[in-house]
Structures are given as C-alpha cells and as structure tokens.
Phi, psi and omega in degrees: 000135178300138173267134179291162175296322169242123180274129173227116183245167187218153156245124190229076177283155176264125186276065181240016179174195175278169177272116178257183182305317178293321176299310183299328177288326176298311180302308179305318182294321176293320175300309184295318190285333178296314192285324178294325178263010177064036185249201180247144179246121188248136175244130182227130179267124184257085185247038176287347177278088185299330183284326188263333190284149171205156177298323182294326179287322172301317182296324174295315186291319179295322179295322186287320172299319182294324174296323179282000184071018184269097182258130190271143169281336177216150182169181183307313182273332187276329191075190182155173178297345187238023175298161000285162186245013166254130185297327180300336181265009182244010184304326179299335189282342181279339187299309187300327180288322178297321188290317177304312177303317179294318177290336178263013178057031175274339186223165177205164176285143184233119181264006180302136179277160175302331174292323180296314187295315178304319181290323177300309187296319180299324182289315178291331179290319180296329183273356185066033186246147171294148190273122174236138179301128185292348178075026187294333182254006180301319189257011177304139178285160180305311180299310186290323174303315180295324180295311177296324177289315176300329173279007174079021175284139178283148186210157169246170180249128186246143174280137179267112182268099182289148183290122178190176178257128185251129179248133175247123166269104193255133175299332185247323185270348179088213177270119181234133183245143181226153178256123178300337182294338178275358180261316182068183180280118185250157187283130180248331171230116184296162182299336184270009179085357177275139185285151173288174187288320188288336182275309179301324188285335179288310183297318179297311180304315176304308188284346178262359178059046178288126179266323185233131179250100182248116186209179182290156183298333186295341179271002180296328182284342172285334195296315181303318176307308187288336178282326174302316181297315174307314183288322178302321181264006177059044173266144170290145185284140171285168170274145189242142181212101184257113187274159184291159179293154174256136179237158173269187184294347174275356179074018184247150185305139171289158173198172173299340186254346177224088173096358176257153173214175186299132174309331186290340176304312185290326164301313182289335181275349172110027171264134181289146187300311184305314180295320178293323180289319175300315180291324184290323185294342180270359173283085179096005175218148177221132184295149182296327187269359172081002180271116187274334180274104184234073182281178178051044173060029178292327179309318190285344180271320188269337193295137173219123186294332187290348176256021171287145177265148172281340185284149180300140178263127183273121175256096193265028188283324179264128179293322183199175174273199182291342180089007187257024179077200188303331180266002174301142184222111167302329182296337177279351189278152179286165180300318186285330172293318173311307182304317183300334189268358182295136181270104186277001176255040186257154176301332174300319179289326178295323180284320178297314175304322177295320174295322183292316181287324195259343177288149181302145185305318187295320178296322180284325179295322171307323184275331184270334192301318179296334178292318177291321183286340174288339185278118182303318182283345177254333186310313181299317181294328184292325184275331181280323184216069180296331179301312183295313179299312180306316185292323179294310172309322183291330184290332191245349185299338181291346179265354194265135170266333175222159181293333182291332173299336185303312190300303182297328177294313183297319178299319180298318179294321190272338190291141179264319180258121180262121179271157179249116178301141180296323184290330178281336185306328184295339177302334183280357174279354169299130182308329181270001192296311183296322179300307176315305183293318175295319180294318178301315179297318180301301187299323179289322177300321182282316182282330181051056182298152182230344181232165179305329172297315176297318180293321175303314179300319177300316180298315181298318177291329173304310180301313178302315180288331184261341185083006176284143180220164171051236182296321192291330177271303192279325179290324175305311180288325174304293180308318181291338185259335189237335178087003177228169177252028174205165181141183180309148180302126192299332174295320178293318182295316177301317178295325175293320193280328188085149197295335183285322174294327175296312177300323177304310177307317186287324179292327176293313179297326180296318182298316185289339179272335182077030183238000000 
C-alpha cells in the first residue's frame, strides 16, 4: 500500500469507563506507528453518548495514557489545527454533510418509532435471520416527508446503502469483502439529532486528515458502513489496520466484564511503565529481529503495523476470572482480590524484572521509592538514610518481579530482632524439625555458602541426610530463620543476609521456640 506523505493516526476513546488493556494497546499501536513514520498522533474524545460519558472517566483515561508515556501531538489538552478534539464540541460540523447527503438522495428521513424497529428486530430473531432495516421509509415522497416534518414528527436520518460489494484492503486482515445487502440502510443521525458513531467518526477522521485507522478487529464490521459514507461524501479513504483481539487464559476475548481491568492497576501494583508498554507491544506484534526486550525508545524505531498478526494475542496476566459464570466481572473485584489472581509466570513479570535489573539504579529508585514511603516501617528510614535504603534495594532488585515486592523484602533484610509468628510455630511440631535445623546449621557452618546456588545445595544436602522433603524440609528452615511461613525465596534471602546472620537468626528463634 502506498504511504501518504504524512502519517496521522488517532486514538478516539469513549469516556464511559477506565482505559483497559485492549484500548491501551490500540492507543499504543497508533502512537508507535506515528512515531516510527515520523508522523502525528492525535487524541480525540468521542463523548456523544451523553448517558454513559463522564468527565471523571475522561480524566482517568488521560491519566492512564500519561502514565504509559503516550503523549498526543494534538488533542483536547494539547489543541491543534483541527480543534475541537471532543466530539460533543463538534456537533455543528456534521449538519452540512447531512444536508449534502439528503439533497443528493444518498440519505433520507426515517420516521419509524423505536417500537416499530423493536418489533421488526423481534420478527427477524424468531425467523433466525440477521436484522436488516426493511426500508419502509425509503420510498416516501418528498411531499410526504415535508408534511411529516412540518407536523413535528421525530425522525432519524438513514444512509441509502445500494446493493454492491464493499472491499476493505486491510494491513493486518488482508482483503476482506462485504455485501451491502447484509448491512441495509443504516442510521447516520439519530432522532435526538446526535450523529451515529459510524457517521461522526468518518467526518472527524476526514477533517483531521487521519491517514491510518488502526483499531481492534472488532471494528472491522463497522468499516464497510464507513467506506460507504467516505465514498458518498467524496472523501479519500484512510488506510485500515484491524489488529487482533486479545484473549485471556480461557481463550475468550477480553472485555471490561471478562478479564480486563484499569491500566492504572498495573501501575499501582508495581509494574514499570516501560516494561508494561514493552509487553503490550508484543500482544499481536513481533519485531523483525526477534528481540523482545526493547528499552530506550527502541519500540518507536522498530514498530511496523504490517508485522501485526491476525491470530488472537493472549493476555495471560490473570489466571482466571471471578468464577461466577458469564456475569462474572473482574472490573468488580477489589484491588486485593485482583492481586491474588495474578499469574506470576507471565512474560510481563519477566520483562518487568529485566527492566528493574538493567535500568540505571537512580531511575529505578525514583520509581520504587513511593512504594517504600507508603510502608509505615520503612518510610522513616527512606527519609533518614536514603543512601542505605537505595543500597539495600540494589542488592535485591535482581529478584523482584514488581516494585511492590521491594518493601516486604527490605523489611525482612533490615530487621534485627526476629520474632516467631504463632501461626508458624506449629512447624516445629514436625518430627524431623530438630534434626533438619541442626543438620542445616552444621552443613552451613562448614560450607559457608555465599550465593543462592550454594544455599540451595546445603538445603538439599540437609534433606538427603535427614530424609525430610517438601514442607518438612523447606518450611522448617524458613520458619527457623525468619519466624514466618512466607516471604522471599530462602536461598535468595540467605545470600543477601550472609550465612553468619542466617545462623544467628536460627539460634535466636530456637531459643524463643524452646527447641
């Protein structure tokens, strides 16, 4: 396909909720393609649905885009040559195009009531047929139309869809054909005077000189209607790219009700912006060189819409949904419930760990510091001795999947007095507990392990000598050294603490437990 001189892409969210993964990926692909082609990325808010749209929702969406680093060249806040960029402020612009279509008999007034249309839809449903408008107002005479309008009858405006084949040449989906007879005459202006989505988007895209329409494959069925309007108004067609749908671990499409949650959740749980953007870019697109780790704005250099896949992209972050059947909604879950559902063996965690490990320490410290300052036991230390806290964080950051994991790990490393949790003490009732502890102490004293691999070897040898396995082995050593039954992997913790401090902790807890 021929490239226009200037690439102009757009993201046009409806402010009726939060920005979820599907919408964020659409925004990202539009942004990346514009940057890769030295073009412009436009943000347009489609807020004509007065019942569902809200300023609060728009604010959340804009905040989400800001966190992702997706900055518009033109938009509601940025302004631009084609302002306004809120659809509700552009209502007057559609009237002249409607008058043109009516005068050229490419559209007509439709006086059918909602009751009439519902009855027609019900009839089609009973017959097992797709609903297509029956055209009852299509042949009304000019005189009758004028008479009914003069009488104050409400009417919508329908586009006159003549019988023909419509072809969409798509960057991702290829050549797709549609039969206009299966579309029928569709509404372009509703009876309340507001334009339909398919109508307004065409005019806005034309006036804003959008060269590429990049959106989810779910919008592909809207494209033939939009092409008809483009052609009727003698507008040049943009290039289309309908990117694959995103599915969850159940292979079902993500939506606000099934598997999607606010982008800001990922920020709040401790994913770094760059790693999350990197991960989203790989949902349905793959770089030509096969290198998945793309820091330092390499995405903006490498992205190409023609390398997007038709196959669904799996978003494997959540293991399952709420479990309540078709009506279950992750959007309804609390922050704590969402955290429990996180799949820790996902590519997102691999990428986030890589960014945390490899980014300059000062950059990562600036991002992790707010998480530490929220922790009551660490906030004072962060202010009093930030260099020590930064150094401590540096020793353990290679083990972190998220920034939110840092606070509990640092608490464990820095604490001097190790208490024994009442719930964990029962582990010492295990018949092999004393043998495991004494054997581990002896082996560690002799081996003087220094890294996670060394400690793992000592633990395995302890199991071999005592016959302890699983919980009897690993949990006993954990409780004996930390006083609790959860936390950082013990070989990693031990390597950070050093074997002498580990042995001192075990002796202290033995005294408290009386074993």
